[in-house]
C-alpha positions, 0 to 999 in steps of 0.5 A: 197737720200742725193747725185745725182751721187757718183763716184767711184775710181777702183784700191783698192776701187772696186777691189784689185790691189796692194795687188794682185800685191804683192801677185803675186810677192811672188808666182812667188818668191816661184816658182824661190825658187823652181827651183833655191834654193834662198830665196823666201823673198829675190828673192821678195824684190830684184825683187821690187827694180829692177822693180822700178828702171828699170821702172824709168830709161826706162819707159816714166815715166813723162807720165805714172805719170801723167796717173797713170801708175806704175810699176807693171803694166808694169808687165802684161799690153799690152799697146795697143794703138798708143801714144808714151808712149804706143809704147814705152811700147809694145817694152819694157815691154817683155825685162822689166819683164825678166830683173827684174827677171835676176837682182832678180836672181843674187842678190842670185847668180843665173845666168839663164836666161831661168828662168827669162824669165820663172818667167816673163811670169808667173808673167803676167799670173798669175797676169791676172788670179787674178781679186778680188773685194774688199769685198761689192763692188757688193752689194754696187753698186747693191743698189745705182743703185736700189735706182736711184743713178747715178753712176760712175767710174773714173780710172787712167791708160792705157786704155786697162789695165783698160778696162780689168779689168773693164770687168773682175771684173763683175763690169761693167754693174752697171756704167752709164759711166765710163772713164779712164784716158788713153782714156781722155789724163789727170788724177787725181787729175785734174779737167778736168777729173771729170768733164768730167765724170760729164757731162756724168753722167748728175750731178753737182759737188755739188750733186755727191760724189768722193769715193777713196782710194787715198787722192793724187789723188781721194779726192783732185781731187775730191775737186778741182772739187767741189765735196764731197769726202769720203776716203776709208781708208782700214786696212793695206793700207798706205796713206799720212794721213794728205795731205788733209782732206775728207768730210767722212772717211770709213773703208770698203764700207758697210758704204757707204749707210748710206752716200748717201741714 
C-alpha cells in the first residue's frame, strides 16, 4: 500500500455536477421552447449568461468564491444556515431563479412572468432529482476501504447542498471523514482545510494522496498542504492545463488503484 489515506474531491470527481447542471439547463430551455415557441438553444445560452451576470451583481461573490459556491448552485440550493452569506442567499435565490428565466425569455421576445417562475421551479426540482456518480466511483471507494486505506472527502460548497449531494449519491458510507468548506469556514486551495481533514483521518500529508478534477483548488491546495496529488482529467472537462504539475494524471477513476495499492 503506497498511501495510508486518499482524499477525494466530490463535484466532478466522484459525482457529476457541472455536466448535470448543464443538462438540466437544456431540459428547462426545451420546456420553455415548447410553451413559447422560442429556440431552446438560444434560451439556454441566454439563461446561462443572465445567471452569471445576476450572480456576479447580487450574490455575496467574495464569500461564495472563497467557499466554492457558484451560480449554478444558486439555481437549486436552499442555503440553510446562520451566516450572513447564507441568509442573503436564502432570501434572494427565489427571485434570482425567476429573473434568470425572465431575462432569457425576454431576449427571445417572450414576456411571460408566470412561465419564468415555472421554469425556475422546474430547474430546481429537476436538478435535485439528478444525482449521478462518475463511472467507477463506488467500486474504487470500496476497493480502497477493503485494502485498509483511510478515505476522506474534501469538498467546497454550501454545507446543506454538499451534505445533500453526499447523502443522495450513495457514497457517504465509504468516507472515514468528510469536510465541507462552508462548515469549516475556508475552502480549497487553502492548506488549513486539507490539514484539518488529515487530522480527522489521523494521517500526515506525506503519506496521503489528494484526488480531484480541479487543478486550481484540488491540486494546488494539495501541494500547498504537502500532499501527493492526482489530477482526474476527464474527457470533455475544461481545466487550465499548465497551472500546476500534479504528481499523477489519470483519465478515469479505474486507474487509481494502481497508484495507491
